[in-house]
C-alpha positions in Angstrom: 37.6 24.2 -7.2 38.3 20.7 -8.3 35.6 17.9 -9.3 36.0 14.6 -10.0 33.4 12.4 -12.2 33.2 8.8 -13.2 33.5 9.3 -17.0 33.9 7.2 -20.6 36.8 8.8 -22.8 35.4 9.4 -26.2 38.1 11.0 -28.2 41.4 13.0 -27.8 43.6 14.6 -30.2 47.3 16.7 -29.7 47.0 20.2 -28.5 50.5 22.1 -28.6 53.9 19.8 -27.7 52.6 17.8 -24.9 48.9 18.6 -24.0 45.7 16.6 -25.5 42.4 17.8 -25.4 39.8 15.2 -24.4 36.1 14.5 -24.7 34.8 12.8 -21.9 31.6 11.9 -20.9 30.9 11.9 -17.0 28.0 10.5 -15.6 27.2 13.1 -13.2 27.6 16.1 -15.5 27.2 14.9 -19.7 29.7 15.4 -21.7 32.8 18.0 -20.9 35.9 18.8 -23.2 39.1 19.4 -21.3 42.8 20.1 -21.8 45.3 18.0 -19.9 48.5 19.3 -19.9 51.9 17.5 -20.5 49.8 14.4 -20.7 52.1 13.3 -23.8 55.3 13.7 -22.2 56.7 9.9 -21.2 56.4 10.4 -17.0 52.9 11.5 -17.2 51.3 10.0 -14.1 47.5 9.8 -15.4 47.9 9.4 -19.6 46.5 5.7 -19.5 43.9 7.0 -17.7 42.6 9.2 -21.1 42.8 6.5 -23.3 39.6 6.1 -26.1 36.6 4.4 -24.1 38.2 3.8 -21.0 36.1 4.1 -18.0 38.1 6.4 -15.6 37.7 9.1 -12.5 38.7 12.5 -14.0 39.8 15.1 -12.1 39.0 18.2 -13.6 38.5 22.0 -13.1 36.0 24.1 -14.4 35.8 27.9 -14.7 32.7 29.8 -15.6 32.6 31.2 -19.1 35.1 28.9 -20.6 34.3 25.9 -22.6 37.6 23.9 -21.7 37.5 22.3 -18.4 41.7 21.6 -17.1 42.3 17.9 -16.1 44.4 17.4 -13.6 44.5 13.3 -13.2 42.4 10.3 -14.8 42.7 6.7 -12.5 41.7 4.2 -15.1 38.6 1.9 -13.6 38.0 0.0 -16.3 40.5 -0.5 -19.4 39.6 -1.2 -23.0 43.1 -2.6 -23.6 41.4 -6.6 -23.4 39.4 -5.9 -26.3 41.9 -3.8 -28.6 43.8 -6.4 -29.2 41.1 -7.3 -32.1 41.4 -4.9 -34.8 37.4 -5.7 -35.4 36.2 -5.0 -31.4 38.9 -2.1 -31.6 37.2 -1.0 -35.1 33.5 -1.4 -33.1 34.7 0.6 -30.0 35.7 3.4 -32.4 32.0 3.5 -34.0 30.6 4.0 -30.5 32.8 6.7 -29.2 32.5 8.5 -32.9 28.7 8.2 -32.4 28.3 9.5 -28.8 31.0 12.3 -29.6 28.6 13.6 -31.8 25.5 12.7 -30.5 25.8 13.3 -27.3 25.1 17.0 -26.4 27.6 19.2 -23.7 26.9 19.2 -20.5 23.8 17.1 -21.0 23.2 14.5 -18.1 22.4 11.4 -19.9 22.4 8.6 -17.9 20.5 5.8 -20.1 23.0 6.4 -22.4 26.3 6.4 -20.3 24.8 3.0 -18.9 24.2 1.9 -23.0 28.1 2.2 -23.3 29.2 0.5 -20.3 26.7 -2.6 -21.0 28.0 -2.6 -24.2 31.9 -2.7 -23.5 30.2 -5.7 -20.6 28.9 -7.8 -23.4 32.3 -7.5 -25.9 34.0 -8.7 -23.2 31.7 -11.3 -22.8 31.5 -12.3 -25.9 34.3 -11.1 -28.0 34.3 -11.4 -32.1 31.4 -13.6 -31.7 29.5 -10.4 -30.1 30.6 -7.5 -32.8 27.5 -7.3 -34.7 25.2 -7.6 -32.4 26.8 -5.1 -29.8 26.9 -2.8 -32.8 23.5 -3.1 -34.2 22.1 -2.8 -30.8 24.0 0.4 -30.1 23.1 2.3 -33.2 19.2 1.2 -32.4 19.5 2.8 -28.8 21.7 5.4 -29.4 19.4 7.0 -32.3 16.3 6.4 -30.0 17.9 7.7 -26.7 19.0 11.0 -28.8 14.9 11.4 -30.0 14.8 10.7 -33.5 14.3 6.9 -33.9 12.3 6.5 -37.4 9.5 4.0 -38.7 11.9 0.8 -39.2 11.1 -0.3 -42.8 13.0 -3.6 -42.9 13.1 -7.0 -44.2 11.0 -9.1 -41.8 14.4 -10.8 -39.7 15.8 -7.6 -39.3 12.1 -6.3 -38.2 11.9 -8.9 -35.6 15.4 -7.9 -34.7 14.7 -4.2 -33.8 11.6 -5.1 -32.0 13.1 -7.5 -29.4 16.5 -4.8 -28.8 14.0 -2.3 -28.4 12.4 -4.6 -25.5 15.3 -6.6 -23.9 19.0 -6.2 -22.7 21.2 -7.3 -24.9 22.0 -10.2 -22.8 18.9 -12.0 -22.9 18.3 -11.4 -26.9 17.8 -14.9 -28.8 20.4 -16.5 -29.6 21.0 -16.8 -33.5 24.0 -16.6 -35.8 25.2 -13.5 -36.5 27.2 -12.5 -39.1 28.0 -9.0 -41.3 24.4 -9.4 -43.5 22.4 -10.4 -40.5 20.2 -7.1 -39.7 22.5 -4.9 -41.9 19.4 -3.2 -43.5 18.6 -2.0 -39.9 22.2 -0.6 -39.4 22.3 1.0 -42.7 19.1 2.9 -42.0 20.2 3.9 -38.4 23.4 4.9 -39.8 21.8 7.3 -42.2 19.5 8.5 -39.2 22.4 9.7 -37.6 24.4 11.2 -40.1 21.4 13.2 -41.2 21.0 14.6 -37.4 24.6 15.2 -37.1 25.1 16.9 -40.7 28.3 15.1 -41.5 29.3 11.7 -42.4 30.5 8.7 -39.9 33.9 7.5 -40.3 33.6 4.4 -39.0 30.3 3.1 -40.0 31.7 2.0 -43.5 34.9 0.5 -42.3 32.7 -1.8 -40.2 30.6 -2.9 -42.6 33.9 -4.0 -45.0 34.5 -6.2 -42.5 34.7 -9.7 -43.6 
């Protein structure tokens, strides 16, 4: 029997000559992995719906005792194309996808995390590159909190105040301030270390973000 779920596409990679393995975060069933057959062929009807950080309506079949679903359709509800024209914003999306891919547990529903990603995409569309650092910082903080391992935050005064505010307000309601790479950098580094310890591997995108001018 086919199932359909709204899902955020976290990662995909080639499999065989024309297929993709896709990791997708559904609203109703949590993170799933599936095979999208022949989707890399030029005339594929739904390849655009499997782009990283797209919000798509994914149709799939899931059989008992099989880890992989079979993806048979993906209708784009919201594309990240408007953000990926900027290298910096595209890298921020890569970071969010990488962290989500490693922190989210298979088939574990996490509505708050789903809404977190959607709110970050909405915020970046509204603010563009000016919103990159608050979005990355806010996402990192809440990704750790929602995953249940937020440490004691020993930070410089400005970063501590930012963290306290972020934990109590939506990102769009934060106190306006001038952000650059140095703003709350100690907070982001602390959170990246905590994530890496939790997933037992280095994040690929975190140092790339911190090297941005």
